[in-house]
N, C-alpha and C positions, 0 to 999 in steps of 0.2 A: 604481414599476416601469413601464417603457415597454411598448408594444404587443408588440414583438419578443421582449423578455425574457419577458413574460407568456406568449406563445404557446409558446416553447420550454420554459419551466418546466412548462407543462401537457403538452406533447407528449412530452418525453423519457422520463419515467418509464414511459410506456405505449406507446412507439413500436412495439414488437414486435407489438402487437395489430393493426397496420395490415394485415397479410396475411390475417387470417382473420375480421375483424369488420366487416361492412358498416356497421353503425351507427356505429362509430368513424370509418370513412372519411367518412361523411356529416358527422359532427361536425367533422372537420378542415376540410372544405369550408365549413361554416357559419362556423367561426372565421375562416378566410381571407376569406370574403365580408364579414364584419363589418369587416375592414380596408379592402377594396375589392371591390366586387361582381364584378369581372372576373378576379380572381386565381384560378388553378387550381393543382393540384399533381400530382405524379407520383412514383412510386417504381419502382425496378427494379434490376437488377444493374449494378455499377459496375466501371470499370477499376482504380481505385485501392483501393477498399474493397469488401467483399462486396456492399453495396447503397447506393443513393442515395435522397435525398429532395430533390426540386426544388420550389420555389415558383415557379410560372410566371407571367410577365406576359401570357400568352395571346397572344404574338406582337405585343404592343402596346409600341412603344418608349417611350411615355409612362409605362408602368407599371414599366419596368425599374429605375428609381431606387428604387421601393418594394421590389421583390424583393431588390435588392442590399442595401438597408438592413436588411431582415428577416434575410437570410442572414448578414450580418456579426455578428449576435447569436447565431447557432447555436453550440452548444457543440462542442468536440472530442469525437469518439466513435470508438472502435476499429472499429465495425462499419458506421458510416454516414458517407457523404460528403454534404455539403449544397451545393446549387447554387441560384443566383438565376434560372436558366432551365433548360429541359429539355436534358440533354446529348445528344450523338449516340447513336443506338441501337447496341447491340452485336449487329448482325445478321450472320449468316454468308452469307445469300443475300438480295439486295435484292428482296424480294417483298412484296406487300400484297394482302390479301383484304378485301372489303367486301360487305355485303349491300346491293344496290341494287334496291329494289322486290322483285320475286319472284326476282331473279337473284343468284347468288353470283358476284362478279367477282374474278378473280385477275390481278394485273398483275405481270409479271416485269421489274423495272427494269434488270436486268443486260443486257437486250436493247435498251434504249433508248440513244440517243446525245444529245449536247447541244452547244451553242455558248455559251460564256461570254464576254461582251463587257465589258471593264473600263470604268468610268465615267471621266470626265475627270480626277478626282483620283486614280484608281487604287486607291482604298480599297474600292470596292464595284463591283457590276456587275449586268448583266441576263443572265439565262439563258433560252435557248430550248431546250426539249426536243423530241425527235423520237421518238415512240413506235415500237415495233417493228410490223411488219406484222401480227403476231398481235393487235394492239389496234385494227386498222382499223375494226372494227364498233362501237367505243365512241365516244360523242359527245365532241367536243373539250372541252366544259365539264366533263365527268366526268374526262377525262384531265388537265385543268387542276388540278382538286382533288387528284388523285393526285400530280401533279408537285409541288404545294405541300407535300404530306405527305412526299414523297421528300426534298425539300430539308431540311425540319425534321428528319426522321429521320437523314439522312446527315451533316449538319454541326452539328446542334443548334440550339436556339432562339436562342442569343446570336449566332452567326454568321448565322443567318437574318435577324435583326433588323438587325445592324450591316453586313452585307456584301452582302446581296441586295436590289437595288432593284426588280427586276421579274422575274416568272416568266411565261413563255408556252409554249404548246404549238403545234407545227405538224406537218404531215404530213412524212414522211421526206425527207431530203436526203442528199447523199453527203459533205458536208464537216464532219461532226460528230465528236465525240470520245466514245468509250464511257464510260458513267457511272462505271466503276471509278476514274476519275481525278478525279471531280468534287470531292470533299472536299479533295484536294491543291491544285487550282486555286483554290478559294475561300480556303484558307489563304494562298495566295500573294498575294491582294489586300491590299496594304499601302499 
């Protein structure tokens, strides 16, 4: 039995434990780390099926081949979709909250704008985000981290790996596009 078959043979009979048993969640992580120490996983609601299970390459293009090989061995399941990278988030409002030191920070990405510049081959590009004036008191380094999370959440990990070359953050300009169009523009990079 190969590694992927062994993993899913172990996981599937008990996958519904994933939502309520932290010890089981730790065991999933440990089993994936035994395959490669940088692999992670995520579960959540899905567009196609009620829920998904993703084995994540942790935004590392070198690990994508491993996650693809693992997911190829995932069984068909009526309730679960299986992905080799984290899918886009099913969010209704593009907001993110994080604890930063003593402060609880809330960023509303719907108020941000961006410029997406295609690479010479047209298959990928650089994106520059311009945070809203409400975020003026936040450090650019912190905003950079939030921008990277936004891209991951908005287009999913696969598009993040394959289509985004560079992410940067600058203070506001007047020639940007509202973020509501971001995933459509990234999809158009072919």
